[in-house]
N, CA, C and O atoms as a GROMACS GRO file, in nm:
protein
  568
    1MET      N    1   0.047  -0.114  -0.004
    1MET     CA    2  -0.005   0.014  -0.006
    1MET      C    3   0.099   0.182   0.022
    1MET      O    4   0.175   0.237   0.101
    2SER      N    5   0.056   0.193  -0.059
    2SER     CA    6   0.158   0.325  -0.078
    2SER      C    7   0.098   0.465   0.016
    2SER      O    8  -0.020   0.485   0.047
    3LEU      N    9   0.198   0.536   0.042
    3LEU     CA   10   0.233   0.634   0.134
    3LEU      C   11   0.081   0.715   0.158
    3LEU      O   12   0.029   0.739   0.267
    4GLU      N   13   0.021   0.753   0.002
    4GLU     CA   14  -0.086   0.800  -0.027
    4GLU      C   15  -0.251   0.714   0.043
    4GLU      O   16  -0.343   0.753   0.115
    5GLU      N   17  -0.220   0.596  -0.024
    5GLU     CA   18  -0.303   0.498  -0.018
    5GLU      C   19  -0.346   0.522   0.124
    5GLU      O   20  -0.454   0.578   0.139
    6SER      N   21  -0.253   0.476   0.266
    6SER     CA   22  -0.269   0.470   0.380
    6SER      C   23  -0.309   0.644   0.453
    6SER      O   24  -0.322   0.675   0.571
    7ILE      N   25  -0.316   0.707   0.362
    7ILE     CA   26  -0.335   0.841   0.461
    7ILE      C   27  -0.492   0.848   0.382
    7ILE      O   28  -0.580   0.910   0.441
    8LYS      N   29  -0.521   0.788   0.256
    8LYS     CA   30  -0.666   0.823   0.241
    8LYS      C   31  -0.726   0.766   0.305
    8LYS      O   32  -0.823   0.823   0.355
    9MET      N   33  -0.696   0.609   0.341
    9MET     CA   34  -0.796   0.528   0.439
    9MET      C   35  -0.791   0.612   0.575
    9MET      O   36  -0.890   0.670   0.621
   10THR      N   37  -0.691   0.611   0.622
   10THR     CA   38  -0.703   0.704   0.774
   10THR      C   39  -0.791   0.867   0.765
   10THR      O   40  -0.838   0.919   0.866
   11VAL      N   41  -0.797   0.910   0.670
   11VAL     CA   42  -0.877   1.021   0.640
   11VAL      C   43  -1.032   0.979   0.576
   11VAL      O   44  -1.123   1.062   0.574
   12GLU      N   45  -1.043   0.887   0.542
   12GLU     CA   46  -1.196   0.826   0.508
   12GLU      C   47  -1.270   0.782   0.645
   12GLU      O   48  -1.384   0.811   0.679
   13GLY      N   49  -1.138   0.674   0.742
   13GLY     CA   50  -1.185   0.666   0.855
   13GLY      C   51  -1.276   0.743   0.930
   13GLY      O   52  -1.378   0.719   0.994
   14CYS      N   53  -1.191   0.864   0.898
   14CYS     CA   54  -1.237   0.985   1.042
   14CYS      C   55  -1.374   1.050   0.971
   14CYS      O   56  -1.402   1.164   1.009
   15GLY      N   57  -1.454   0.993   0.880
   15GLY     CA   58  -1.554   1.081   0.772
   15GLY      C   59  -1.507   1.197   0.693
   15GLY      O   60  -1.587   1.287   0.669
   16ALA      N   61  -1.400   1.202   0.656
   16ALA     CA   62  -1.318   1.293   0.562
   16ALA      C   63  -1.338   1.224   0.445
   16ALA      O   64  -1.354   1.102   0.434
   17GLN      N   65  -1.336   1.328   0.338
   17GLN     CA   66  -1.268   1.283   0.249
   17GLN      C   67  -1.104   1.351   0.196
   17GLN      O   68  -1.077   1.471   0.181
   18LEU      N   69  -1.012   1.235   0.174
   18LEU     CA   70  -0.846   1.330   0.104
   18LEU      C   71  -0.904   1.440  -0.013
   18LEU      O   72  -0.978   1.403  -0.104
   19TYR      N   73  -0.874   1.533  -0.003
   19TYR     CA   74  -0.868   1.628  -0.141
   19TYR      C   75  -0.733   1.622  -0.219
   19TYR      O   76  -0.737   1.596  -0.339
   20ASP      N   77  -0.600   1.648  -0.150
   20ASP     CA   78  -0.488   1.650  -0.217
   20ASP      C   79  -0.369   1.634  -0.171
   20ASP      O   80  -0.341   1.741  -0.116
   21ILE      N   81  -0.262   1.546  -0.158
   21ILE     CA   82  -0.119   1.607  -0.082
   21ILE      C   83  -0.022   1.687  -0.136
   21ILE      O   84   0.018   1.664  -0.250
   22VAL      N   85   0.030   1.798  -0.059
   22VAL     CA   86   0.123   1.917  -0.155
   22VAL      C   87   0.222   1.876  -0.066
   22VAL      O   88   0.216   1.850   0.054
   23THR      N   89   0.329   1.874  -0.157
   23THR     CA   90   0.480   1.898  -0.055
   23THR      C   91   0.524   2.055  -0.102
   23THR      O   92   0.507   2.086  -0.219
   24THR      N   93   0.578   2.148  -0.011
   24THR     CA   94   0.620   2.290  -0.035
   24THR      C   95   0.723   2.309   0.070
   24THR      O   96   0.738   2.244   0.174
   25LYS      N   97   0.804   2.430   0.014
   25LYS     CA   98   0.883   2.500   0.096
   25LYS      C   99   0.847   2.619   0.139
   25LYS      O  100   0.817   2.694   0.046
   26GLU      N  101   0.838   2.669   0.254
   26GLU     CA  102   0.838   2.850   0.262
   26GLU      C  103   0.913   2.852   0.396
   26GLU      O  104   0.903   2.778   0.493
   27ASN      N  105   0.984   2.950   0.377
   27ASN     CA  106   1.091   3.019   0.479
   27ASN      C  107   1.186   2.940   0.536
   27ASN      O  108   1.223   2.944   0.653
   28ASP      N  109   1.237   2.842   0.418
   28ASP     CA  110   1.333   2.725   0.424
   28ASP      C  111   1.280   2.594   0.528
   28ASP      O  112   1.338   2.499   0.578
   29LYS      N  113   1.155   2.640   0.529
   29LYS     CA  114   1.108   2.485   0.591
   29LYS      C  115   0.967   2.409   0.534
   29LYS      O  116   0.850   2.447   0.530
   30ASN      N  117   1.042   2.271   0.488
   30ASN     CA  118   0.977   2.170   0.423
   30ASN      C  119   0.806   2.195   0.487
   30ASN      O  120   0.784   2.248   0.596
   31ILE      N  121   0.705   2.147   0.399
   31ILE     CA  122   0.603   2.129   0.450
   31ILE      C  123   0.511   2.042   0.373
   31ILE      O  124   0.503   2.055   0.251
   32TYR      N  125   0.441   1.954   0.438
   32TYR     CA  126   0.361   1.806   0.411
   32TYR      C  127   0.233   1.849   0.461
   32TYR      O  128   0.188   1.846   0.576
   33ARG      N  129   0.168   1.902   0.323
   33ARG     CA  130   0.036   1.958   0.311
   33ARG      C  131  -0.083   1.851   0.332
   33ARG      O  132  -0.068   1.788   0.227
   34VAL      N  133  -0.193   1.786   0.398
   34VAL     CA  134  -0.294   1.706   0.345
   34VAL      C  135  -0.423   1.804   0.350
   34VAL      O  136  -0.455   1.864   0.452
   35TYR      N  137  -0.495   1.813   0.226
   35TYR     CA  138  -0.604   1.880   0.210
   35TYR      C  139  -0.706   1.783   0.211
   35TYR      O  140  -0.714   1.687   0.134
   36ILE      N  141  -0.805   1.822   0.328
   36ILE     CA  142  -0.940   1.743   0.352
   36ILE      C  143  -1.092   1.798   0.320
   36ILE      O  144  -1.114   1.919   0.330
   37THR      N  145  -1.167   1.734   0.292
   37THR     CA  146  -1.302   1.812   0.293
   37THR      C  147  -1.352   1.641   0.347
   37THR      O  148  -1.314   1.524   0.346
   38THR      N  149  -1.511   1.767   0.410
   38THR     CA  150  -1.626   1.698   0.474
   38THR      C  151  -1.730   1.752   0.432
   38THR      O  152  -1.715   1.870   0.400
   39LYS      N  153  -1.874   1.694   0.415
   39LYS     CA  154  -1.971   1.735   0.368
   39LYS      C  155  -2.017   1.858   0.538
   39LYS      O  156  -2.028   1.813   0.652
   40GLY      N  157  -2.034   2.011   0.496
   40GLY     CA  158  -2.064   2.078   0.577
   40GLY      C  159  -1.949   2.202   0.619
   40GLY      O  160  -1.957   2.318   0.659
   41GLY      N  161  -1.816   2.086   0.578
   41GLY     CA  162  -1.711   2.230   0.591
   41GLY      C  163  -1.571   2.117   0.688
   41GLY      O  164  -1.570   1.995   0.700
   42VAL      N  165  -1.520   2.171   0.715
   42VAL     CA  166  -1.368   2.104   0.827
   42VAL      C  167  -1.379   2.205   0.895
   42VAL      O  168  -1.386   2.327   0.874
   43SER      N  169  -1.382   2.100   1.028
   43SER     CA  170  -1.330   2.200   1.170
   43SER      C  171  -1.176   2.133   1.207
   43SER      O  172  -1.120   2.027   1.178
   44LEU      N  173  -1.144   2.233   1.273
   44LEU     CA  174  -0.993   2.247   1.372
   44LEU      C  175  -1.001   2.119   1.413
   44LEU      O  176  -0.907   2.041   1.392
   45ASP      N  177  -1.135   2.074   1.488
   45ASP     CA  178  -1.071   1.971   1.521
   45ASP      C  179  -1.062   1.816   1.488
   45ASP      O  180  -1.019   1.726   1.560
   46LYS      N  181  -1.119   1.810   1.351
   46LYS     CA  182  -1.149   1.693   1.256
   46LYS      C  183  -1.003   1.721   1.163
   46LYS      O  184  -0.967   1.620   1.103
   47CYS      N  185  -0.911   1.847   1.142
   47CYS     CA  186  -0.779   1.827   1.115
   47CYS      C  187  -0.685   1.785   1.264
   47CYS      O  188  -0.591   1.706   1.255
   48ALA      N  189  -0.711   1.828   1.352
   48ALA     CA  190  -0.606   1.806   1.424
   48ALA      C  191  -0.640   1.649   1.484
   48ALA      O  192  -0.546   1.594   1.540
   49GLU      N  193  -0.757   1.581   1.475
   49GLU     CA  194  -0.809   1.448   1.474
   49GLU      C  195  -0.714   1.351   1.411
   49GLU      O  196  -0.639   1.267   1.461
   50ILE      N  197  -0.749   1.403   1.236
   50ILE     CA  198  -0.654   1.329   1.132
   50ILE      C  199  -0.482   1.415   1.117
   50ILE      O  200  -0.409   1.386   1.022
   51SER      N  201  -0.455   1.481   1.186
   51SER     CA  202  -0.268   1.489   1.217
   51SER      C  203  -0.252   1.426   1.332
   51SER      O  204  -0.138   1.384   1.345
   52ARG      N  205  -0.313   1.408   1.408
   52ARG     CA  206  -0.249   1.277   1.533
   52ARG      C  207  -0.219   1.106   1.466
   52ARG      O  208  -0.124   1.030   1.479
   53LEU      N  209  -0.365   1.094   1.383
   53LEU     CA  210  -0.359   0.969   1.348
   53LEU      C  211  -0.253   0.961   1.244
   53LEU      O  212  -0.163   0.882   1.272
   54ILE      N  213  -0.241   1.017   1.141
   54ILE     CA  214  -0.167   1.005   1.026
   54ILE      C  215   0.001   1.074   1.074
   54ILE      O  216   0.074   1.136   0.995
   55SER      N  217   0.012   1.064   1.124
   55SER     CA  218   0.176   1.142   1.214
   55SER      C  219   0.234   0.981   1.238
   55SER      O  220   0.350   0.970   1.196
   56PRO      N  221   0.186   0.873   1.288
   56PRO     CA  222   0.281   0.811   1.300
   56PRO      C  223   0.306   0.719   1.161
   56PRO      O  224   0.403   0.643   1.166
   57ILE      N  225   0.241   0.721   1.060
   57ILE     CA  226   0.226   0.683   0.970
   57ILE      C  227   0.370   0.725   0.871
   57ILE      O  228   0.458   0.661   0.815
   58LEU      N  229   0.338   0.853   0.886
   58LEU     CA  230   0.413   0.972   0.842
   58LEU      C  231   0.595   0.921   0.873
   58LEU      O  232   0.685   0.911   0.789
   59ASP      N  233   0.602   0.895   1.040
   59ASP     CA  234   0.716   0.875   1.115
   59ASP      C  235   0.779   0.706   1.036
   59ASP      O  236   0.899   0.682   1.026
   60VAL      N  237   0.693   0.630   1.000
   60VAL     CA  238   0.724   0.514   0.986
   60VAL      C  239   0.792   0.509   0.788
   60VAL      O  240   0.902   0.466   0.756
   61GLU      N  241   0.684   0.567   0.689
   61GLU     CA  242   0.702   0.621   0.560
   61GLU      C  243   0.712   0.786   0.554
   61GLU      O  244   0.620   0.866   0.539
   62GLU      N  245   0.856   0.809   0.572
   62GLU     CA  246   0.890   0.947   0.560
   62GLU      C  247   0.869   0.992   0.388
   62GLU      O  248   0.910   0.937   0.286
   63PRO      N  249   0.799   1.098   0.406
   63PRO     CA  250   0.737   1.148   0.276
   63PRO      C  251   0.821   1.260   0.245
   63PRO      O  252   0.818   1.300   0.128
   64MET      N  253   0.892   1.316   0.322
   64MET     CA  254   1.003   1.409   0.298
   64MET      C  255   1.149   1.404   0.328
   64MET      O  256   1.169   1.421   0.448
   65SER      N  257   1.275   1.382   0.249
   65SER     CA  258   1.359   1.415   0.333
   65SER      C  259   1.370   1.479   0.404
   65SER      O  260   1.290   1.571   0.393
   66GLY      N  261   1.460   1.489   0.518
   66GLY     CA  262   1.504   1.588   0.659
   66GLY      C  263   1.361   1.607   0.720
   66GLY      O  264   1.256   1.545   0.706
   67ASN      N  265   1.405   1.732   0.801
   67ASN     CA  266   1.281   1.810   0.885
   67ASN      C  267   1.193   1.847   0.779
   67ASN      O  268   1.224   1.866   0.661
   68TYR      N  269   1.050   1.858   0.842
   68TYR     CA  270   0.943   1.869   0.751
   68TYR      C  271   0.812   1.919   0.849
   68TYR      O  272   0.795   1.848   0.948
   69ASN      N  273   0.729   2.020   0.834
   69ASN     CA  274   0.629   2.010   0.913
   69ASN      C  275   0.492   1.970   0.838
   69ASN      O  276   0.454   2.026   0.735
   70LEU      N  277   0.419   1.862   0.906
   70LEU     CA  278   0.243   1.820   0.881
   70LEU      C  279   0.178   1.919   0.904
   70LEU      O  280   0.185   1.984   1.008
   71GLU      N  281   0.084   1.947   0.782
   71GLU     CA  282  -0.023   2.008   0.776
   71GLU      C  283  -0.144   1.986   0.724
   71GLU      O  284  -0.160   1.980   0.602
   72VAL      N  285  -0.255   1.971   0.822
   72VAL     CA  286  -0.408   1.924   0.790
   72VAL      C  287  -0.478   2.025   0.796
   72VAL      O  288  -0.500   2.086   0.900
   73SER      N  289  -0.543   2.070   0.622
   73SER     CA  290  -0.613   2.173   0.697
   73SER      C  291  -0.711   2.149   0.544
   73SER      O  292  -0.682   2.070   0.455
   74SER      N  293  -0.843   2.249   0.546
   74SER     CA  294  -0.933   2.248   0.417
   74SER      C  295  -0.873   2.288   0.302
   74SER      O  296  -0.784   2.372   0.313
   75PRO      N  297  -0.902   2.247   0.192
   75PRO     CA  298  -0.822   2.341   0.075
   75PRO      C  299  -0.901   2.462   0.061
   75PRO      O  300  -0.872   2.532  -0.037
   76GLY      N  301  -0.979   2.498   0.123
   76GLY     CA  302  -1.027   2.666   0.100
   76GLY      C  303  -1.133   2.711   0.033
   76GLY      O  304  -1.190   2.613  -0.015
   77ILE      N  305  -1.187   2.806   0.007
   77ILE     CA  306  -1.332   2.857  -0.079
   77ILE      C  307  -1.238   2.842  -0.218
   77ILE      O  308  -1.275   2.766  -0.308
   78GLU      N  309  -1.099   2.927  -0.230
   78GLU     CA  310  -1.002   2.925  -0.361
   78GLU      C  311  -0.935   2.811  -0.357
   78GLU      O  312  -0.861   2.787  -0.262
   79ARG      N  313  -0.951   2.725  -0.459
   79ARG     CA  314  -0.855   2.594  -0.421
   79ARG      C  315  -0.865   2.520  -0.500
   79ARG      O  316  -0.971   2.472  -0.540
   80LYS      N  317  -0.736   2.490  -0.546
   80LYS     CA  318  -0.671   2.439  -0.697
   80LYS      C  319  -0.749   2.293  -0.736
   80LYS      O  320  -0.758   2.205  -0.651
   81LEU      N  321  -0.813   2.274  -0.892
   81LEU     CA  322  -0.862   2.219  -0.913
   81LEU      C  323  -0.725   2.124  -1.002
   81LEU      O  324  -0.645   2.194  -1.065
   82LYS      N  325  -0.709   2.008  -1.003
   82LYS     CA  326  -0.629   1.876  -1.035
   82LYS      C  327  -0.706   1.784  -1.098
   82LYS      O  328  -0.710   1.758  -1.219
   83LYS      N  329  -0.777   1.730  -0.991
   83LYS     CA  330  -0.839   1.581  -1.060
   83LYS      C  331  -1.009   1.561  -1.088
   83LYS      O  332  -1.105   1.609  -1.028
   84ILE      N  333  -1.003   1.478  -1.196
   84ILE     CA  334  -1.122   1.519  -1.247
   84ILE      C  335  -1.252   1.509  -1.128
   84ILE      O  336  -1.362   1.556  -1.158
   85GLU      N  337  -1.232   1.455  -1.017
   85GLU     CA  338  -1.355   1.469  -0.930
   85GLU      C  339  -1.341   1.563  -0.840
   85GLU      O  340  -1.394   1.537  -0.732
   86HIS      N  341  -1.267   1.704  -0.852
   86HIS     CA  342  -1.209   1.814  -0.806
   86HIS      C  343  -1.342   1.860  -0.877
   86HIS      O  344  -1.451   1.884  -0.823
   87PHE      N  345  -1.303   1.868  -1.027
   87PHE     CA  346  -1.409   1.934  -1.111
   87PHE      C  347  -1.538   1.856  -1.092
   87PHE      O  348  -1.605   1.941  -1.033
   88LYS      N  349  -1.627   1.736  -1.104
   88LYS     CA  350  -1.692   1.726  -1.071
   88LYS      C  351  -1.802   1.764  -0.924
   88LYS      O  352  -1.925   1.759  -0.912
   89ALA      N  353  -1.707   1.796  -0.839
   89ALA     CA  354  -1.724   1.844  -0.676
   89ALA      C  355  -1.747   2.015  -0.718
   89ALA      O  356  -1.797   2.087  -0.632
   90SER      N  357  -1.715   2.063  -0.825
   90SER     CA  358  -1.682   2.232  -0.812
   90SER      C  359  -1.819   2.266  -0.930
   90SER      O  360  -1.851   2.384  -0.945
   91VAL      N  361  -1.876   2.184  -0.989
   91VAL     CA  362  -2.015   2.238  -1.048
   91VAL      C  363  -2.098   2.298  -0.992
   91VAL      O  364  -2.161   2.251  -0.898
   92GLY      N  365  -2.118   2.429  -1.045
   92GLY     CA  366  -2.192   2.531  -1.030
   92GLY      C  367  -2.074   2.665  -0.922
   92GLY      O  368  -2.106   2.778  -0.882
   93GLU      N  369  -1.991   2.617  -0.911
   93GLU     CA  370  -1.869   2.718  -0.870
   93GLU      C  371  -1.820   2.830  -0.953
   93GLU      O  372  -1.830   2.808  -1.074
   94LYS      N  373  -1.768   2.945  -0.921
   94LYS     CA  374  -1.668   2.985  -1.025
   94LYS      C  375  -1.561   2.946  -1.036
   94LYS      O  376  -1.508   2.891  -0.940
   95VAL      N  377  -1.499   2.961  -1.145
   95VAL     CA  378  -1.369   2.890  -1.180
   95VAL      C  379  -1.285   2.990  -1.295
   95VAL      O  380  -1.326   3.078  -1.370
   96LYS      N  381  -1.154   2.937  -1.273
   96LYS     CA  382  -1.085   2.990  -1.376
   96LYS      C  383  -0.998   2.902  -1.433
   96LYS      O  384  -0.934   2.825  -1.362
   97ILE      N  385  -0.987   2.903  -1.558
   97ILE     CA  386  -0.917   2.799  -1.588
   97ILE      C  387  -0.817   2.865  -1.731
   97ILE      O  388  -0.868   2.942  -1.812
   98LYS      N  389  -0.661   2.816  -1.741
   98LYS     CA  390  -0.626   2.878  -1.812
   98LYS      C  391  -0.573   2.722  -1.911
   98LYS      O  392  -0.555   2.605  -1.876
   99ASP      N  393  -0.565   2.774  -2.005
   99ASP     CA  394  -0.530   2.647  -2.056
   99ASP      C  395  -0.426   2.647  -2.217
   99ASP      O  396  -0.399   2.758  -2.262
  100THR      N  397  -0.377   2.527  -2.291
  100THR     CA  398  -0.263   2.516  -2.342
  100THR      C  399  -0.216   2.636  -2.438
  100THR      O  400  -0.098   2.661  -2.457
  101THR      N  401  -0.304   2.696  -2.486
  101THR     CA  402  -0.297   2.838  -2.589
  101THR      C  403  -0.307   2.970  -2.513
  101THR      O  404  -0.346   3.075  -2.565
  102SER      N  405  -0.258   2.951  -2.348
  102SER     CA  406  -0.261   3.038  -2.220
  102SER      C  407  -0.372   3.166  -2.254
  102SER      O  408  -0.362   3.288  -2.237
  103GLU      N  409  -0.502   3.064  -2.318
  103GLU     CA  410  -0.632   3.161  -2.279
  103GLU      C  411  -0.694   3.125  -2.140
  103GLU      O  412  -0.684   3.011  -2.093
  104VAL      N  413  -0.737   3.196  -2.096
  104VAL     CA  414  -0.784   3.228  -1.971
  104VAL      C  415  -0.918   3.253  -1.945
  104VAL      O  416  -0.970   3.360  -1.975
  105TYR      N  417  -0.992   3.135  -1.875
  105TYR     CA  418  -1.144   3.136  -1.893
  105TYR      C  419  -1.213   3.170  -1.754
  105TYR      O  420  -1.202   3.085  -1.666
  106LYS      N  421  -1.272   3.269  -1.730
  106LYS     CA  422  -1.353   3.258  -1.564
  106LYS      C  423  -1.461   3.297  -1.634
  106LYS      O  424  -1.474   3.368  -1.733
  107GLY      N  425  -1.573   3.208  -1.532
  107GLY     CA  426  -1.691   3.193  -1.512
  107GLY      C  427  -1.782   3.099  -1.423
  107GLY      O  428  -1.767   3.086  -1.301
  108GLU      N  429  -1.853   3.052  -1.478
  108GLU     CA  430  -1.946   2.925  -1.396
  108GLU      C  431  -1.906   2.792  -1.440
  108GLU      O  432  -1.891   2.772  -1.561
  109LEU      N  433  -1.883   2.687  -1.341
  109LEU     CA  434  -1.824   2.538  -1.403
  109LEU      C  435  -1.973   2.545  -1.435
  109LEU      O  436  -2.031   2.628  -1.365
  110LEU      N  437  -2.044   2.485  -1.515
  110LEU     CA  438  -2.176   2.364  -1.566
  110LEU      C  439  -2.156   2.254  -1.585
  110LEU      O  440  -2.261   2.204  -1.624
  111LYS      N  441  -2.087   2.192  -1.582
  111LYS     CA  442  -2.085   2.053  -1.619
  111LYS      C  443  -1.927   1.997  -1.605
  111LYS      O  444  -1.830   2.034  -1.670
  112ALA      N  445  -1.930   1.935  -1.540
  112ALA     CA  446  -1.776   1.803  -1.561
  112ALA      C  447  -1.816   1.678  -1.566
  112ALA      O  448  -1.892   1.624  -1.485
  113ASP      N  449  -1.757   1.621  -1.678
  113ASP     CA  450  -1.780   1.465  -1.738
  113ASP      C  451  -1.650   1.392  -1.718
  113ASP      O  452  -1.592   1.461  -1.634
  114ASP      N  453  -1.588   1.311  -1.742
  114ASP     CA  454  -1.494   1.201  -1.755
  114ASP      C  455  -1.352   1.283  -1.881
  114ASP      O  456  -1.230   1.293  -1.884
  115GLU      N  457  -1.480   1.327  -1.973
  115GLU     CA  458  -1.375   1.387  -2.085
  115GLU      C  459  -1.353   1.550  -2.045
  115GLU      O  460  -1.241   1.594  -2.069
  116LYS      N  461  -1.429   1.621  -2.000
  116LYS     CA  462  -1.450   1.782  -2.020
  116LYS      C  463  -1.557   1.831  -1.904
  116LYS      O  464  -1.632   1.774  -1.825
  117ILE      N  465  -1.517   1.988  -1.942
  117ILE     CA  466  -1.557   2.041  -1.857
  117ILE      C  467  -1.634   2.140  -1.959
  117ILE      O  468  -1.595   2.138  -2.075
  118ILE      N  469  -1.757   2.239  -1.918
  118ILE     CA  470  -1.826   2.362  -1.979
  118ILE      C  471  -1.854   2.424  -1.845
  118ILE      O  472  -1.913   2.378  -1.747
  119VAL      N  473  -1.770   2.593  -1.875
  119VAL     CA  474  -1.783   2.717  -1.823
  119VAL      C  475  -1.830   2.807  -1.920
  119VAL      O  476  -1.796   2.834  -2.035
  120LYS      N  477  -1.944   2.858  -1.820
  120LYS     CA  478  -2.062   2.960  -1.901
  120LYS      C  479  -1.926   3.059  -1.810
  120LYS      O  480  -1.887   3.038  -1.695
  121THR      N  481  -1.864   3.199  -1.935
  121THR     CA  482  -1.852   3.279  -1.975
  121THR      C  483  -1.945   3.383  -1.973
  121THR      O  484  -2.066   3.360  -1.976
  122GLU      N  485  -1.894   3.511  -1.966
  122GLU     CA  486  -1.943   3.649  -1.968
  122GLU      C  487  -2.019   3.622  -2.104
  122GLU      O  488  -2.140   3.640  -2.111
  123PHE      N  489  -1.953   3.583  -2.201
  123PHE     CA  490  -2.011   3.613  -2.346
  123PHE      C  491  -2.053   3.508  -2.381
  123PHE      O  492  -2.137   3.518  -2.470
  124THR      N  493  -2.016   3.344  -2.329
  124THR     CA  494  -2.064   3.231  -2.412
  124THR      C  495  -2.010   3.113  -2.313
  124THR      O  496  -1.978   3.119  -2.194
  125GLN      N  497  -2.013   2.979  -2.427
  125GLN     CA  498  -2.002   2.899  -2.267
  125GLN      C  499  -1.873   2.800  -2.354
  125GLN      O  500  -1.877   2.786  -2.477
  126GLU      N  501  -1.798   2.758  -2.296
  126GLU     CA  502  -1.640   2.718  -2.325
  126GLU      C  503  -1.656   2.593  -2.279
  126GLU      O  504  -1.666   2.572  -2.158
  127GLU      N  505  -1.661   2.481  -2.384
  127GLU     CA  506  -1.590   2.336  -2.363
  127GLU      C  507  -1.453   2.352  -2.360
  127GLU      O  508  -1.377   2.428  -2.420
  128ILE      N  509  -1.434   2.254  -2.265
  128ILE     CA  510  -1.255   2.245  -2.239
  128ILE      C  511  -1.261   2.105  -2.196
  128ILE      O  512  -1.341   2.054  -2.117
  129SER      N  513  -1.139   2.040  -2.275
  129SER     CA  514  -1.125   1.870  -2.247
  129SER      C  515  -1.000   1.915  -2.155
  129SER      O  516  -0.914   2.002  -2.169
  130TYR      N  517  -1.027   1.813  -2.047
  130TYR     CA  518  -0.912   1.799  -1.960
  130TYR      C  519  -0.752   1.813  -2.012
  130TYR      O  520  -0.677   1.889  -1.950
  131ASP      N  521  -0.710   1.747  -2.111
  131ASP     CA  522  -0.582   1.766  -2.167
  131ASP      C  523  -0.553   1.857  -2.192
  131ASP      O  524  -0.434   1.884  -2.206
  132SER      N  525  -0.633   1.930  -2.205
  132SER     CA  526  -0.577   2.130  -2.256
  132SER      C  527  -0.560   2.203  -2.132
  132SER      O  528  -0.495   2.308  -2.129
  133ILE      N  529  -0.614   2.152  -2.032
  133ILE     CA  530  -0.625   2.270  -1.900
  133ILE      C  531  -0.451   2.230  -1.862
  133ILE      O  532  -0.384   2.128  -1.847
  134LEU      N  533  -0.432   2.352  -1.858
  134LEU     CA  534  -0.265   2.387  -1.789
  134LEU      C  535  -0.281   2.400  -1.624
  134LEU      O  536  -0.203   2.339  -1.551
  135ALA      N  537  -0.396   2.490  -1.566
  135ALA     CA  538  -0.392   2.531  -1.429
  135ALA      C  539  -0.582   2.544  -1.478
  135ALA      O  540  -0.644   2.554  -1.584
  136ALA      N  541  -0.624   2.535  -1.291
  136ALA     CA  542  -0.786   2.568  -1.280
  136ALA      C  543  -0.771   2.581  -1.137
  136ALA      O  544  -0.693   2.520  -1.063
  137SER      N  545  -0.869   2.681  -1.104
  137SER     CA  546  -0.881   2.731  -0.965
  137SER      C  547  -1.040   2.744  -0.916
  137SER      O  548  -1.119   2.797  -0.994
  138THR      N  549  -1.072   2.709  -0.823
  138THR     CA  550  -1.218   2.784  -0.816
  138THR      C  551  -1.173   2.945  -0.746
  138THR      O  552  -1.065   2.970  -0.693
  139TYR      N  553  -1.271   3.027  -0.762
  139TYR     CA  554  -1.254   3.158  -0.683
  139TYR      C  555  -1.387   3.224  -0.621
  139TYR      O  556  -1.495   3.189  -0.670
  140PHE      N  557  -1.384   3.328  -0.505
  140PHE     CA  558  -1.478   3.387  -0.462
  140PHE      C  559  -1.460   3.544  -0.523
  140PHE      O  560  -1.356   3.610  -0.531
  141GLU      N  561  -1.600   3.584  -0.565
  141GLU     CA  562  -1.558   3.751  -0.580
  141GLU      C  563  -1.647   3.797  -0.437
  141GLU      O  564  -1.749   3.775  -0.373
  142TRP      N  565  -1.570   3.847  -0.441
  142TRP     CA  566  -1.606   3.932  -0.277
  142TRP      C  567  -1.703   4.030  -0.277
  142TRP      O  568  -1.732   4.089  -0.172
   0.00000   0.00000   0.00000
């Protein structure tokens, strides 16, 4: 079983879903971030519970060389969309998509299936295949 599969099982055992795992470096510190989602939102207590359960797994299967900090949190209201499941779960939300031609589409995600998405922009509806997406995220208009 891979490290990600072990983390996913642990997260699901706590009544949450694994959204993404990201490794990054901030202020010369390595960070191993585990993003989770739950129906009704992610609480601080849920993050702490999952962090306590994941920590021993990471002691056995180190995810990064050297010292690192483990962070467990919600992906937030403005989050990256990487997997088909992310797009499907975000139907009805505002999205920003950059494609392989450097075109940027902003609008409402109307549909997401296994091959493509449909975004309603200010003037039109755009059909975009997953393989032409360079970057995608949800956004919130304040």
